[in-house]
C-alpha angles and dihedrals in degrees: 000000000000107000124180131186126196120210093025123098122213091211106056106179090189087069103046095166094057089041092055095046097048095053119101116248093259092048091047093054092045091054091043093053092044092053092044093050091043093055092048094047091050094053092039088060090050091052092042091053091060108024092163089071091065118064117233093008113139108240098233104032115110088174092059089048089051093051091047088053091051091052092046094047089052091045088233106126118182094198092236091106123021140166110273105175138043089259091054093046093049094050092045091049092052091047093048090051091049090046092055091048091047093050093047093047095047092046090053093047094047090050093049092048091050094044097052106115116235124204096216091201117161118220126204112249093237135027112227134215110207145144113274122173091348092305133101111246139175112228132191118181122208131181134208104241092191124093090227123063122258121223138209093020116182125192129200130181119198122184127199114213125191111228135177119228127217090267092052094255116145119225139163121243119202114215130179115224120227107241127212086229118005097181139044119194093198120033110177104142126359138345128198109206110208136195122183115226094218127148091281094052120104085223096052110143092013114163132173093264095047092047090056094041094050092050088229120200122189132184127194115198125190125196119184142152122248107209092195091059095032089225143109115253129199137188138161141191131200128213135185127225089254090059093064115103110217121206093013133109134197117268116233112280097172123067127188117222131190119290094037094289117151121200123196119198104207090191087071097053090108097036112125138184135184111286121262118197109251129190090213117119122236112283140130143263119240 
């Protein structure tokens, strides 16, 4: 779903921690390099302004001042150039302190970004509305993209419906759909989340034309526990009414081999075929 907010900035520099964690990896490294270069250029200019305070520094070489700043910020020091006066020592001391803070902060941010658990759950490209067990149901298939099984998985489908009030004002109403099975204690392969479009369903009587007319928005969220990480993972996917495939069903993605082995082809999570009436009752794949 494309959501936009006015009056709210994505990059809030008053909250640098949240800012650093919400950047993409390319954006994060661009900002990291920019800050690193900015610090070094600033101190290089301070050294360049008074080259006599640094031993063995050429008088008109900003590049040498920059490299001396890099060595000082990293607290390396090759003893080719060194602070020789109180001014040089003060500037170098300030830069070393900033360098230690910078290194500690960046190390912590990189660790947090790497350590954030990811669900790695694969969603089918399209929800489907089909006949299942003689009833009309909404299905969304998801797959466990991890090699290990997830546990205590919980699914939730929320729909946003556009309604018109008595005064003619349009507003969105968020409704949770009742699922045939909202939880799955053991989630090793795939899971087809189902909602029956009975008389009590907010989507009762939904057709392709009404889904488009109502500007339907739907979000499926999955929460589960990854035993390998020892952490709770969460992911969600949004769909529009126009994304729903009517009169289709998901093609088999799990095959059972001899010896009780089950094989799930995650490349077929989104595979669909025309619906075929089935007497089976609502359930789930696992």
